[in-house]
N, C-alpha and C positions, 0 to 999 in steps of 0.2 A: 803426245800423239798416241792414239789407240786405234789399231785396225782390228775390227771384230769380223772374222770370216765365218760364214755359215755354209755348210755343205749343201743343205737343201735350199731351193728345189733343184734337184739334179738326179740323173739316173745313177743307181737304181732308185726309183721313186718310192721312198719309205717315209712313214710318219707313225706316231703312236696311234693305236686303234681308235681312240676317241675322236681323232681328227678324220680318220678314214670313214667311220660310221656316218659322219655328217654328209658325205657326198656319194657314197657307193650306191645308194638306191635312187638317186636323182637321175632323171632322163635329160641330161644336159645335151642340147643339140651339138652334133659333131660338125666340124668344118667341112664344107662341101669339097668333094674331090674334083680335080680337073676332068673335063670331058675326055673320054677314051683314055683314062688313066691306066697304066703309066706310059702308054705308047706315045702319047701326045707331048710328053715333057721335053723341055730343053735338054740337050745331052748332059749338061752339068747335073741337073736334077735327076735325070734318069739313072745316072751312075750312082747317086746317093741311094736311090730306091733299091738298086740291085746290090750295092755294097752292104747296106744294112738289112737286106732281105725284108723290106717293109711290107711287101704284098702278102706275106704269110700270116700276118696278124688278123685275128677275127675281130668282128665288131665288138664282141663282149670284152676282148682283151684291150681294145682301144678305149672303150668306155671305162674300164678299170684303171687304165693308165691316166686318163683325164681325172678321175676321182682322186687318185693318189697324188697327182700333180697339185690339184687345188688343196688337198689336205696338207701337203708339204708347205705350200704358201702360207696357209693359216698357222702352221706350227712356227715358221720363221717370224711371222708377224708377232706372235705372242712372245717369242724370245727377244725380239727387238724392243717390244714394250717393256719387258723386264729390265733391259739395259737402260732404257730411258728413265724408268722409275728409279733405278739405282743412281743415275747421274743427278736426278732431281733431289733425291734424299741427301746426296753429298753436297748439294748447293752448287753444282757445276754447270747446270743448263744455261744460266744467264751469261756465261762467258765462254761457251763452247760452240764451235761450228760442227754440225753433223752432216755428213755426206753419205747418202744411201745410193748404192749403185750395184752393178753386176758386170761380169766380164763378157757375157753373151746372153742371148735370149733363148727361147725354146719354141720351135715351130709347132709342136703339139698337134700335128696332123694337118696344119695349114699347107695348101698346095700338095697334099698327099705326102708330106715330109715330116720327119721328127728330128729332134736334137738340134745341132747347129751346123757349122760348115757351109753356111748359105749367106747370100746377099739379100734375101727377103727381110722385110722389116722385123718379122717375128724373131729372126735369128740375130741380125746385125744391130738392131736397135735395142738399147738397154734402158732400164729405169735410171733416173738421175734426179734426186731430191736433195736440195741443200737448204739447211736452216741454220740460224744463228743470230748473233747480235746485229741489229739494224737491217736485217733482210726482211723486206716486205713480202707478203704472200702474193704471188702472181705466177703465171705460167709463161714459159719462153718457147717460142716456135723456132728460133734460130738453130740450125744444125750445129752441134758441138761434138767434141771427141773426148775420150777418157784421158788422152795425153794433155788435155787442158787443165786437169785437176792439179797437177804439180805446181804450175805457175799460179793457179788460183789460191792454193794453200799458202804459197809464199806471199801472195798479196794480202791474205788475211792476217798474217803474223808480221807484216811490215818489213820483209826482207826482199832483196832483189833476186829474181830467178836467174839461173845461168843463161848466158847467151848461146845461141845456136840450137835451141831446142825447138821441137815442132809444136808444142802446146802454146796456147795463149790464154791468159787469165780470163775467167768468166765474170770477174767482178763488175765490169761495165754493164753486162747483161743483167746481173742481179740488182744493179743500181738504176736500171731503166735507161741506160745510155748505150743502146746498140751501135750508134754511130761511132763510138770510140773503139770498136772491135774491128780488126782487119780481116780475120778469117770469115769467109762466107760459105764454106763447104765443109763437109765431113767425109772422111775416107774409111773404108773397111777393106781388108784384103786377106787372102789366104794364099801364101806363096810356097808353103811346104807340103809335105805329104804327096799323095798321088797326083799325077799331072791332071787328071780329069776333075779334081776337086778345087783346083786353083782358080782364083779370080782376083780382079781389082775392081773396086766399086767406089764411085764418088757421087755425092748427092748434095743438092742445095735445098732451098725451101720448096722447090717444085719438082725438079727432075732428078732421076736416078739413072746413072749410066754404069753398065757393068761390062768389063772386058775379060775374055777368056783366052787362054793360050792356044787352044785348038778347036774352038767352036765359035759360032756367031755371037756378036755382041748383043746386048739387050738395053732397052731404054724405056723407062716408065715415067708417065706424067702423074705424079702423086697427088696433084691438085684435083684431078678428075677420076683417078684410078687408085684409090687408097689400098685396094686389095691386091694390086700388082698382077692383074690378069691379062691386061692388054699391052703386049709388047709392041711399041710403036716402030721398032726397027723392022718388024714384019709388015 
């Protein structure tokens, strides 16, 4: 078992200059800010804006941050390519499962927010790519969780996972047998830190519900509102 952890892309957003040059002069469209920003934000979001002092950043600074973020992504892509090439040269790819994922996302200006600590898809949703022997190329829409990876790895190597854990093997989904999986929802939560940043979120294929300790709940219909701008609780 090998766990290869890459710091990028993460703040501070740094990358070698050759990667920065690729993006710094591009006029990449910025995410739209909510109307009457930041006064119209949900109390949870507004606290993040004030806590991180996000309104002080200029448009030039925001564009530079985007360029640096894309550069950091490119840099990590190249480092992962080197790792895969090394596995190929060693003759390991044919009997190795590779799982690519992250611990959180990056809002990068969506909803007028940056970093994490949020229930929005850009923060709570993470990349997850699994490749290996006998895995056919296809995409899976079912919501899953990172806690599912432990029993999945146990499944790959043919050992029983411990009882009483929250995760459930993803192997049925990888084999095109979603009916063999019991879990139908995914959770995300932040229960530590400041009271105003805490939340509990649950989502299925269509709906996302978020509960807060001291402000109104939120509900998004992701089937018709992928950008999470229409709170149906309102």
